Short mmCIF file of the C-alpha atoms (twelve columns), coordinates in Angstrom:
data_MODEL
# 
_entry.id   MODEL 
# 
loop_
_atom_site.group_PDB 
_atom_site.id 
_atom_site.type_symbol 
_atom_site.label_atom_id 
_atom_site.label_alt_id 
_atom_site.label_comp_id 
_atom_site.label_asym_id 
_atom_site.label_seq_id 
_atom_site.Cartn_x 
_atom_site.Cartn_y 
_atom_site.Cartn_z 
_atom_site.pdbx_PDB_model_num 
ATOM 1   C CA . UNK A 1   -17.083 -26.342 14.941  1 
ATOM 2   C CA . UNK A 2   -16.599 -24.694 18.347  1 
ATOM 3   C CA . UNK A 3   -13.997 -27.308 19.296  1 
ATOM 4   C CA . UNK A 4   -12.072 -26.604 16.107  1 
ATOM 5   C CA . UNK A 5   -12.036 -22.887 16.926  1 
ATOM 6   C CA . UNK A 6   -10.768 -23.536 20.466  1 
ATOM 7   C CA . UNK A 7   -8.001  -25.752 19.104  1 
ATOM 8   C CA . UNK A 8   -7.099  -23.155 16.467  1 
ATOM 9   C CA . UNK A 9   -6.861  -20.444 19.127  1 
ATOM 10  C CA . UNK A 10  -4.630  -22.639 21.295  1 
ATOM 11  C CA . UNK A 11  -2.271  -23.128 18.370  1 
ATOM 12  C CA . UNK A 12  -2.445  -19.389 17.721  1 
ATOM 13  C CA . UNK A 13  -1.510  -18.679 21.352  1 
ATOM 14  C CA . UNK A 14  1.589   -20.868 21.146  1 
ATOM 15  C CA . UNK A 15  2.651   -19.315 17.840  1 
ATOM 16  C CA . UNK A 16  2.042   -15.773 19.098  1 
ATOM 17  C CA . UNK A 17  4.057   -16.316 22.274  1 
ATOM 18  C CA . UNK A 18  6.923   -17.835 20.271  1 
ATOM 19  C CA . UNK A 19  6.909   -14.863 17.918  1 
ATOM 20  C CA . UNK A 20  6.745   -12.312 20.759  1 
ATOM 21  C CA . UNK A 21  9.852   -13.853 22.319  1 
ATOM 22  C CA . UNK A 22  11.838  -14.385 19.120  1 
ATOM 23  C CA . UNK A 23  15.046  -12.530 18.220  1 
ATOM 24  C CA . UNK A 24  13.863  -12.184 14.617  1 
ATOM 25  C CA . UNK A 25  10.846  -10.212 15.836  1 
ATOM 26  C CA . UNK A 26  13.046  -7.526  17.401  1 
ATOM 27  C CA . UNK A 27  15.147  -7.346  14.214  1 
ATOM 28  C CA . UNK A 28  12.036  -6.711  12.136  1 
ATOM 29  C CA . UNK A 29  10.734  -4.084  14.564  1 
ATOM 30  C CA . UNK A 30  14.045  -2.234  14.381  1 
ATOM 31  C CA . UNK A 31  13.948  -2.314  10.573  1 
ATOM 32  C CA . UNK A 32  10.395  -0.948  10.541  1 
ATOM 33  C CA . UNK A 33  11.424  1.777   12.969  1 
ATOM 34  C CA . UNK A 34  14.386  2.713   10.774  1 
ATOM 35  C CA . UNK A 35  12.148  2.836   7.681   1 
ATOM 36  C CA . UNK A 36  9.621   5.172   9.321   1 
ATOM 37  C CA . UNK A 37  12.266  7.390   10.945  1 
ATOM 38  C CA . UNK A 38  14.144  7.822   7.650   1 
ATOM 39  C CA . UNK A 39  10.895  8.372   5.714   1 
ATOM 40  C CA . UNK A 40  9.949   11.238  8.049   1 
ATOM 41  C CA . UNK A 41  13.341  12.862  7.505   1 
ATOM 42  C CA . UNK A 42  13.212  12.417  3.740   1 
ATOM 43  C CA . UNK A 43  9.704   13.881  3.496   1 
ATOM 44  C CA . UNK A 44  10.754  16.857  5.630   1 
ATOM 45  C CA . UNK A 45  13.793  17.511  3.433   1 
ATOM 46  C CA . UNK A 46  11.639  17.327  0.287   1 
ATOM 47  C CA . UNK A 47  9.043   19.738  1.670   1 
ATOM 48  C CA . UNK A 48  6.096   17.341  2.081   1 
ATOM 49  C CA . UNK A 49  3.720   18.228  4.909   1 
ATOM 50  C CA . UNK A 50  2.616   15.460  7.251   1 
ATOM 51  C CA . UNK A 51  -1.138  14.901  7.610   1 
ATOM 52  C CA . UNK A 52  -2.437  12.907  10.569  1 
ATOM 53  C CA . UNK A 53  -4.224  9.625   9.776   1 
ATOM 54  C CA . UNK A 54  -7.946  8.982   10.076  1 
ATOM 55  C CA . UNK A 55  -9.182  5.621   11.313  1 
ATOM 56  C CA . UNK A 56  -12.878 6.217   10.583  1 
ATOM 57  C CA . UNK A 57  -14.506 8.020   7.676   1 
ATOM 58  C CA . UNK A 58  -17.847 8.150   5.821   1 
ATOM 59  C CA . UNK A 59  -15.856 7.395   2.635   1 
ATOM 60  C CA . UNK A 60  -12.874 5.140   2.105   1 
ATOM 61  C CA . UNK A 61  -11.164 3.190   -0.647  1 
ATOM 62  C CA . UNK A 62  -13.700 0.829   -2.305  1 
ATOM 63  C CA . UNK A 63  -10.809 -1.405  -3.448  1 
ATOM 64  C CA . UNK A 64  -10.980 -3.581  -6.531  1 
ATOM 65  C CA . UNK A 65  -11.630 -6.814  -4.658  1 
ATOM 66  C CA . UNK A 66  -14.054 -7.936  -1.988  1 
ATOM 67  C CA . UNK A 67  -13.434 -7.470  1.732   1 
ATOM 68  C CA . UNK A 68  -15.643 -7.838  4.801   1 
ATOM 69  C CA . UNK A 69  -17.397 -4.520  5.387   1 
ATOM 70  C CA . UNK A 70  -16.318 -2.886  8.639   1 
ATOM 71  C CA . UNK A 71  -18.442 0.075   9.658   1 
ATOM 72  C CA . UNK A 72  -20.320 1.526   12.599  1 
ATOM 73  C CA . UNK A 73  -23.205 3.946   13.038  1 
ATOM 74  C CA . UNK A 74  -22.292 7.138   14.871  1 
ATOM 75  C CA . UNK A 75  -23.757 10.665  14.987  1 
ATOM 76  C CA . UNK A 76  -26.332 9.821   12.345  1 
ATOM 77  C CA . UNK A 77  -23.663 8.671   9.927   1 
ATOM 78  C CA . UNK A 78  -22.155 5.385   8.728   1 
ATOM 79  C CA . UNK A 79  -18.399 5.337   9.421   1 
ATOM 80  C CA . UNK A 80  -16.049 2.850   7.775   1 
ATOM 81  C CA . UNK A 81  -12.682 1.715   9.024   1 
ATOM 82  C CA . UNK A 82  -10.081 3.303   6.767   1 
ATOM 83  C CA . UNK A 83  -8.917  1.044   3.935   1 
ATOM 84  C CA . UNK A 84  -6.772  3.907   2.634   1 
ATOM 85  C CA . UNK A 85  -6.887  7.713   2.704   1 
ATOM 86  C CA . UNK A 86  -6.858  8.115   -1.066  1 
ATOM 87  C CA . UNK A 87  -9.804  10.547  -1.166  1 
ATOM 88  C CA . UNK A 88  -8.575  12.539  1.804   1 
ATOM 89  C CA . UNK A 89  -5.219  13.088  0.091   1 
ATOM 90  C CA . UNK A 90  -7.005  14.436  -2.966  1 
ATOM 91  C CA . UNK A 91  -9.295  16.687  -0.925  1 
ATOM 92  C CA . UNK A 92  -6.466  18.030  1.257   1 
ATOM 93  C CA . UNK A 93  -4.713  19.329  -1.857  1 
ATOM 94  C CA . UNK A 94  -7.631  21.696  -2.479  1 
ATOM 95  C CA . UNK A 95  -5.723  23.990  -0.129  1 
ATOM 96  C CA . UNK A 96  -3.603  26.132  -2.490  1 
ATOM 97  C CA . UNK A 97  -0.846  26.432  0.134   1 
ATOM 98  C CA . UNK A 98  -0.415  22.644  0.268   1 
ATOM 99  C CA . UNK A 99  1.470   21.233  -2.702  1 
ATOM 100 C CA . UNK A 100 2.581   17.847  -1.371  1 
ATOM 101 C CA . UNK A 101 1.677   15.733  1.643   1 
ATOM 102 C CA . UNK A 102 2.322   12.401  3.281   1 
ATOM 103 C CA . UNK A 103 0.623   10.241  5.907   1 
ATOM 104 C CA . UNK A 104 1.854   7.355   8.043   1 
ATOM 105 C CA . UNK A 105 -1.492  5.662   7.730   1 
ATOM 106 C CA . UNK A 106 -2.896  2.606   9.521   1 
ATOM 107 C CA . UNK A 107 -5.169  0.672   7.163   1 
ATOM 108 C CA . UNK A 108 -7.756  -1.986  7.964   1 
ATOM 109 C CA . UNK A 109 -8.806  -4.294  5.142   1 
ATOM 110 C CA . UNK A 110 -10.698 -7.316  6.409   1 
ATOM 111 C CA . UNK A 111 -9.579  -9.634  3.614   1 
ATOM 112 C CA . UNK A 112 -11.272 -12.974 3.025   1 
ATOM 113 C CA . UNK A 113 -9.593  -16.196 4.156   1 
ATOM 114 C CA . UNK A 114 -8.417  -17.029 0.619   1 
ATOM 115 C CA . UNK A 115 -5.654  -14.437 1.190   1 
ATOM 116 C CA . UNK A 116 -4.501  -15.952 4.476   1 
ATOM 117 C CA . UNK A 117 -1.401  -17.666 3.124   1 
ATOM 118 C CA . UNK A 118 -0.278  -15.513 0.203   1 
ATOM 119 C CA . UNK A 119 2.636   -14.372 2.353   1 
ATOM 120 C CA . UNK A 120 1.771   -10.740 1.490   1 
ATOM 121 C CA . UNK A 121 -1.568  -9.939  3.148   1 
ATOM 122 C CA . UNK A 122 -2.434  -8.662  6.615   1 
ATOM 123 C CA . UNK A 123 -5.897  -7.417  7.514   1 
ATOM 124 C CA . UNK A 124 -4.335  -4.516  9.434   1 
ATOM 125 C CA . UNK A 125 -1.139  -2.798  8.320   1 
ATOM 126 C CA . UNK A 126 0.626   0.547   7.965   1 
ATOM 127 C CA . UNK A 127 1.451   2.309   4.735   1 
ATOM 128 C CA . UNK A 128 3.256   5.547   4.038   1 
ATOM 129 C CA . UNK A 129 1.085   7.502   1.619   1 
ATOM 130 C CA . UNK A 130 2.104   10.558  -0.361  1 
ATOM 131 C CA . UNK A 131 0.443   12.812  -2.917  1 
ATOM 132 C CA . UNK A 132 1.540   15.728  -5.124  1 
ATOM 133 C CA . UNK A 133 -0.569  18.421  -6.753  1 
ATOM 134 C CA . UNK A 134 0.052   19.017  -10.481 1 
ATOM 135 C CA . UNK A 135 2.487   16.103  -10.841 1 
ATOM 136 C CA . UNK A 136 2.334   12.950  -12.961 1 
ATOM 137 C CA . UNK A 137 3.330   9.310   -12.661 1 
ATOM 138 C CA . UNK A 138 6.831   9.905   -14.037 1 
ATOM 139 C CA . UNK A 139 7.491   12.362  -11.209 1 
ATOM 140 C CA . UNK A 140 6.077   10.035  -8.532  1 
ATOM 141 C CA . UNK A 141 8.100   7.052   -9.728  1 
ATOM 142 C CA . UNK A 142 11.307  9.108   -9.698  1 
ATOM 143 C CA . UNK A 143 10.426  10.391  -6.204  1 
ATOM 144 C CA . UNK A 144 9.901   6.840   -4.953  1 
ATOM 145 C CA . UNK A 145 13.223  5.690   -6.405  1 
ATOM 146 C CA . UNK A 146 14.944  8.553   -4.535  1 
ATOM 147 C CA . UNK A 147 13.064  7.589   -1.386  1 
ATOM 148 C CA . UNK A 148 14.099  3.934   -1.735  1 
ATOM 149 C CA . UNK A 149 17.761  4.893   -2.086  1 
ATOM 150 C CA . UNK A 150 17.462  7.077   1.024   1 
ATOM 151 C CA . UNK A 151 15.647  4.424   3.086   1 
ATOM 152 C CA . UNK A 152 17.970  1.593   2.128   1 
ATOM 153 C CA . UNK A 153 21.032  3.728   2.905   1 
ATOM 154 C CA . UNK A 154 19.563  4.647   6.307   1 
ATOM 155 C CA . UNK A 155 18.723  1.033   7.215   1 
ATOM 156 C CA . UNK A 156 22.182  -0.104  6.069   1 
ATOM 157 C CA . UNK A 157 23.875  2.638   8.114   1 
ATOM 158 C CA . UNK A 158 21.744  2.362   11.253  1 
ATOM 159 C CA . UNK A 159 21.380  -1.443  11.376  1 
ATOM 160 C CA . UNK A 160 24.469  -2.965  9.720   1 
ATOM 161 C CA . UNK A 161 24.424  -6.137  11.832  1 
ATOM 162 C CA . UNK A 162 20.777  -6.845  11.064  1 
ATOM 163 C CA . UNK A 163 21.239  -6.181  7.343   1 
ATOM 164 C CA . UNK A 164 24.288  -8.489  7.186   1 
ATOM 165 C CA . UNK A 165 22.340  -11.174 9.050   1 
ATOM 166 C CA . UNK A 166 19.521  -11.329 6.502   1 
ATOM 167 C CA . UNK A 167 21.262  -9.899  3.436   1 
ATOM 168 C CA . UNK A 168 25.008  -10.563 3.677   1 
ATOM 169 C CA . UNK A 169 25.383  -9.180  0.166   1 
ATOM 170 C CA . UNK A 170 23.863  -5.878  1.369   1 
ATOM 171 C CA . UNK A 171 20.700  -4.145  0.249   1 
ATOM 172 C CA . UNK A 172 20.250  -3.848  -3.501  1 
ATOM 173 C CA . UNK A 173 21.445  -0.699  -5.211  1 
ATOM 174 C CA . UNK A 174 18.534  1.328   -6.564  1 
ATOM 175 C CA . UNK A 175 19.088  3.075   -9.872  1 
ATOM 176 C CA . UNK A 176 16.452  3.993   -12.423 1 
ATOM 177 C CA . UNK A 177 14.142  0.979   -12.145 1 
ATOM 178 C CA . UNK A 178 13.022  -1.055  -15.125 1 
ATOM 179 C CA . UNK A 179 9.442   -0.500  -16.325 1 
ATOM 180 C CA . UNK A 180 7.031   -3.163  -17.607 1 
ATOM 181 C CA . UNK A 181 3.382   -3.127  -18.642 1 
ATOM 182 C CA . UNK A 182 0.817   -5.642  -17.435 1 
ATOM 183 C CA . UNK A 183 -0.391  -6.535  -20.946 1 
ATOM 184 C CA . UNK A 184 3.164   -7.334  -22.088 1 
ATOM 185 C CA . UNK A 185 4.007   -9.504  -19.067 1 
ATOM 186 C CA . UNK A 186 0.662   -11.304 -19.234 1 
ATOM 187 C CA . UNK A 187 1.296   -12.147 -22.890 1 
ATOM 188 C CA . UNK A 188 4.731   -13.490 -21.964 1 
ATOM 189 C CA . UNK A 189 4.018   -15.291 -18.668 1 
ATOM 190 C CA . UNK A 190 0.252   -15.876 -18.510 1 
ATOM 191 C CA . UNK A 191 -2.211  -14.881 -15.753 1 
ATOM 192 C CA . UNK A 192 0.327   -15.306 -12.916 1 
ATOM 193 C CA . UNK A 193 2.668   -12.831 -14.620 1 
ATOM 194 C CA . UNK A 194 3.328   -10.605 -11.606 1 
ATOM 195 C CA . UNK A 195 4.423   -13.456 -9.340  1 
ATOM 196 C CA . UNK A 196 6.526   -15.109 -12.033 1 
ATOM 197 C CA . UNK A 197 8.314   -11.876 -12.943 1 
ATOM 198 C CA . UNK A 198 8.831   -11.008 -9.275  1 
ATOM 199 C CA . UNK A 199 10.456  -14.403 -8.624  1 
ATOM 200 C CA . UNK A 200 12.921  -14.065 -11.487 1 
ATOM 201 C CA . UNK A 201 13.792  -10.394 -10.849 1 
ATOM 202 C CA . UNK A 202 16.896  -9.366  -8.926  1 
ATOM 203 C CA . UNK A 203 15.874  -5.728  -8.484  1 
ATOM 204 C CA . UNK A 204 12.572  -3.958  -7.830  1 
ATOM 205 C CA . UNK A 205 10.694  -2.930  -10.969 1 
ATOM 206 C CA . UNK A 206 7.692   -0.885  -12.028 1 
ATOM 207 C CA . UNK A 207 4.541   -2.475  -13.399 1 
ATOM 208 C CA . UNK A 208 2.159   -0.133  -15.241 1 
ATOM 209 C CA . UNK A 209 -1.471  -0.268  -16.357 1 
ATOM 210 C CA . UNK A 210 -3.743  -2.086  -13.905 1 
ATOM 211 C CA . UNK A 211 -7.522  -2.058  -14.264 1 
ATOM 212 C CA . UNK A 212 -8.766  -1.183  -10.804 1 
ATOM 213 C CA . UNK A 213 -10.420 1.585   -8.766  1 
ATOM 214 C CA . UNK A 214 -12.374 4.441   -10.389 1 
ATOM 215 C CA . UNK A 215 -9.982  7.070   -9.073  1 
ATOM 216 C CA . UNK A 216 -6.988  5.741   -11.069 1 
ATOM 217 C CA . UNK A 217 -6.794  7.936   -14.166 1 
ATOM 218 C CA . UNK A 218 -7.670  6.430   -17.520 1 
ATOM 219 C CA . UNK A 219 -5.118  7.336   -20.180 1 
ATOM 220 C CA . UNK A 220 -6.906  9.888   -22.414 1 
ATOM 221 C CA . UNK A 221 -4.507  9.032   -25.249 1 
ATOM 222 C CA . UNK A 222 -5.300  5.313   -24.979 1 
ATOM 223 C CA . UNK A 223 -8.781  4.648   -23.507 1 
ATOM 224 C CA . UNK A 224 -9.051  1.350   -21.652 1 
ATOM 225 C CA . UNK A 225 -5.546  1.704   -20.200 1 
ATOM 226 C CA . UNK A 226 -4.625  3.424   -16.950 1 
ATOM 227 C CA . UNK A 227 -1.970  5.804   -15.664 1 
ATOM 228 C CA . UNK A 228 -1.185  3.787   -12.574 1 
ATOM 229 C CA . UNK A 229 1.864   1.906   -11.348 1 
ATOM 230 C CA . UNK A 230 2.971   -0.665  -8.800  1 
ATOM 231 C CA . UNK A 231 6.449   -1.176  -7.404  1 
ATOM 232 C CA . UNK A 232 7.180   -4.918  -7.390  1 
ATOM 233 C CA . UNK A 233 9.778   -6.342  -5.014  1 
ATOM 234 C CA . UNK A 234 12.112  -8.971  -6.517  1 
ATOM 235 C CA . UNK A 235 12.828  -12.509 -5.237  1 
ATOM 236 C CA . UNK A 236 9.113   -13.335 -5.287  1 
ATOM 237 C CA . UNK A 237 8.125   -10.767 -2.625  1 
ATOM 238 C CA . UNK A 238 5.541   -9.165  -4.935  1 
ATOM 239 C CA . UNK A 239 3.813   -5.786  -4.773  1 
ATOM 240 C CA . UNK A 240 5.306   -3.230  -2.400  1 
ATOM 241 C CA . UNK A 241 3.692   0.012   -3.539  1 
ATOM 242 C CA . UNK A 242 0.583   1.056   -5.430  1 
ATOM 243 C CA . UNK A 243 -0.061  4.461   -6.963  1 
ATOM 244 C CA . UNK A 244 -1.586  6.417   -9.824  1 
ATOM 245 C CA . UNK A 245 -2.424  9.689   -11.402 1 
ATOM 246 C CA . UNK A 246 -5.929  10.586  -10.199 1 
ATOM 247 C CA . UNK A 247 -9.183  11.132  -11.985 1 
ATOM 248 C CA . UNK A 248 -10.151 14.729  -11.178 1 
ATOM 249 C CA . UNK A 249 -12.744 15.638  -13.820 1 
ATOM 250 C CA . UNK A 250 -16.340 15.201  -12.675 1 
ATOM 251 C CA . UNK A 251 -17.722 13.605  -15.860 1 
ATOM 252 C CA . UNK A 252 -14.828 11.151  -16.009 1 
ATOM 253 C CA . UNK A 253 -15.219 10.167  -12.355 1 
ATOM 254 C CA . UNK A 254 -18.906 9.440   -12.992 1 
ATOM 255 C CA . UNK A 255 -18.026 7.365   -16.049 1 
ATOM 256 C CA . UNK A 256 -15.471 5.324   -14.140 1 
ATOM 257 C CA . UNK A 257 -17.853 4.832   -11.211 1 
ATOM 258 C CA . UNK A 258 -20.517 3.489   -13.560 1 
ATOM 259 C CA . UNK A 259 -18.031 1.104   -15.155 1 
ATOM 260 C CA . UNK A 260 -16.930 -0.162  -11.730 1 
ATOM 261 C CA . UNK A 261 -20.471 -0.368  -10.333 1 
ATOM 262 C CA . UNK A 262 -19.566 2.037   -7.505  1 
ATOM 263 C CA . UNK A 263 -22.403 3.322   -5.304  1 
ATOM 264 C CA . UNK A 264 -22.495 7.014   -6.207  1 
ATOM 265 C CA . UNK A 265 -24.776 7.822   -3.283  1 
ATOM 266 C CA . UNK A 266 -22.059 6.744   -0.851  1 
ATOM 267 C CA . UNK A 267 -19.746 9.323   -2.450  1 
ATOM 268 C CA . UNK A 268 -22.310 12.093  -2.916  1 
ATOM 269 C CA . UNK A 269 -20.342 14.746  -0.982  1 
ATOM 270 C CA . UNK A 270 -17.092 13.818  -2.714  1 
ATOM 271 C CA . UNK A 271 -18.898 14.127  -6.048  1 
ATOM 272 C CA . UNK A 272 -20.204 17.580  -5.117  1 
ATOM 273 C CA . UNK A 273 -16.639 18.706  -4.527  1 
ATOM 274 C CA . UNK A 274 -15.543 17.049  -7.790  1 
ATOM 275 C CA . UNK A 275 -18.268 18.955  -9.631  1 
ATOM 276 C CA . UNK A 276 -16.744 22.208  -8.357  1 
ATOM 277 C CA . UNK A 277 -13.235 21.010  -9.262  1 
ATOM 278 C CA . UNK A 278 -10.621 18.666  -7.810  1 
ATOM 279 C CA . UNK A 279 -6.893  19.334  -8.207  1 
ATOM 280 C CA . UNK A 280 -4.825  17.356  -10.678 1 
ATOM 281 C CA . UNK A 281 -2.631  15.071  -8.588  1 
ATOM 282 C CA . UNK A 282 -0.631  11.859  -8.457  1 
ATOM 283 C CA . UNK A 283 0.636   9.781   -5.578  1 
ATOM 284 C CA . UNK A 284 1.257   6.372   -4.075  1 
ATOM 285 C CA . UNK A 285 1.560   4.415   -0.860  1 
ATOM 286 C CA . UNK A 286 3.965   1.677   0.214   1 
ATOM 287 C CA . UNK A 287 3.498   -0.917  2.927   1 
ATOM 288 C CA . UNK A 288 5.953   -0.640  5.823   1 
ATOM 289 C CA . UNK A 289 5.512   -4.307  6.739   1 
ATOM 290 C CA . UNK A 290 6.054   -5.406  3.129   1 
ATOM 291 C CA . UNK A 291 9.269   -3.402  2.883   1 
ATOM 292 C CA . UNK A 292 10.532  -4.848  6.164   1 
ATOM 293 C CA . UNK A 293 9.573   -8.330  4.966   1 
ATOM 294 C CA . UNK A 294 11.658  -7.832  1.826   1 
ATOM 295 C CA . UNK A 295 14.668  -6.402  3.677   1 
ATOM 296 C CA . UNK A 296 14.674  -9.238  6.248   1 
ATOM 297 C CA . UNK A 297 13.705  -11.934 3.710   1 
ATOM 298 C CA . UNK A 298 10.754  -13.072 5.826   1 
ATOM 299 C CA . UNK A 299 8.695   -15.712 4.040   1 
ATOM 300 C CA . UNK A 300 5.310   -14.901 5.615   1 
ATOM 301 C CA . UNK A 301 4.308   -11.296 6.293   1 
ATOM 302 C CA . UNK A 302 2.345   -12.475 9.332   1 
ATOM 303 C CA . UNK A 303 5.763   -13.037 10.944  1 
ATOM 304 C CA . UNK A 304 6.507   -9.331  10.405  1 
ATOM 305 C CA . UNK A 305 3.505   -8.271  12.517  1 
ATOM 306 C CA . UNK A 306 4.064   -8.358  16.272  1 
ATOM 307 C CA . UNK A 307 0.543   -9.688  16.803  1 
ATOM 308 C CA . UNK A 308 -1.099  -12.004 14.222  1 
ATOM 309 C CA . UNK A 309 -3.232  -10.283 11.598  1 
ATOM 310 C CA . UNK A 310 -3.699  -13.127 9.150   1 
ATOM 311 C CA . UNK A 311 -6.814  -12.687 6.943   1 
ATOM 312 C CA . UNK A 312 -9.799  -14.790 7.971   1 
ATOM 313 C CA . UNK A 313 -8.025  -16.178 11.029  1 
ATOM 314 C CA . UNK A 314 -9.035  -15.623 14.671  1 
ATOM 315 C CA . UNK A 315 -6.522  -14.027 17.023  1 
ATOM 316 C CA . UNK A 316 -6.172  -13.691 20.789  1 
ATOM 317 C CA . UNK A 317 -4.612  -10.235 21.090  1 
# 
C-alpha cells in the first residue's frame, strides 16, 4: 500500500511539473484573471458591495452529498473549512443599508474519490457568489445573463489570441437563455439527463427545480418543487452555476431541516436569527475554474488548477 502511494506521488510530481511549465497553463491563468477582473468591474457598476471571504466558520454549507469533514477546534468552538458562504450572504443582508453583495470566495469541499475523474470537480476552488435582498430567481437569472455577456466580451477583447486558439469561432453569444425543468429532462433522457442535455446543447441553459439543501426555497404554489436554478454549460461541460431563492421563514427552515436530516444544534445561532426574521433574498455562485475550463475547452478541470486538487488523490504541493 505504501509503495503504491509513493509511486502515485512520483507520477503526480511529473504531471505537476509538466503542467506548471505548460503554455496552456498560462493561457488558463490569464482567462481566470480576466474573468475575475471583469466581474469586479461589473459588480461595481451594478452597485453590489464586495464582502471579504471567510475560510473558517462554525457553520457552512451542509451540501446535498457526502464529503470528508474538515474542521478544527479553536477558542472553544468547532470551525469548519468553508464549503460556501451561503449563510453569511443571507445574514449580511440583515443590514438595511446593504441591498446586494458579492464575494470572490475560496471553497474547500473534500469530495470522495468517486468524483476524481468527472472532469468537473476539484476539492478546492474559487467561486464568485452574489446575493440580492428582496429579489427572486427571475431577477438573478437575468443578472447572470448580463454578467455572462459582460465577462465574455471582456475576455474576447482582452485575450483575443487565446480565445481564437481555443475557440476560433469566438465565444458564444449570450441572449435570453433557454429554461428547462429537471422533471421534464429526466422524463425525456433518463437519470443522466443533465449530462446528456449538456452534451447536445450549443449554448448555456438554465435547469430549474433540484431537490437539495434546506435553504433552497420550496415553491409555496407547488410543494415538493424548489425555486432554485443551475446554469449548465454546453458541449458536455455541465454545471457552471448554482443558485436559488432562499428559505427565510423560521417554521419552513425547520421543516426543511427535518426533511433533510440536518443537525439543528449545529445551526442553533442561525436558527435564533431566523426566528427573529431573515430577509427575503435570492442569489447564486459560479465557479471561476469551471468557466475558464469551458472557455478554453479543457477536458479535465484538474488541468485548470495550477496545483493538482483532484478529489481523493494525494498531492505534493
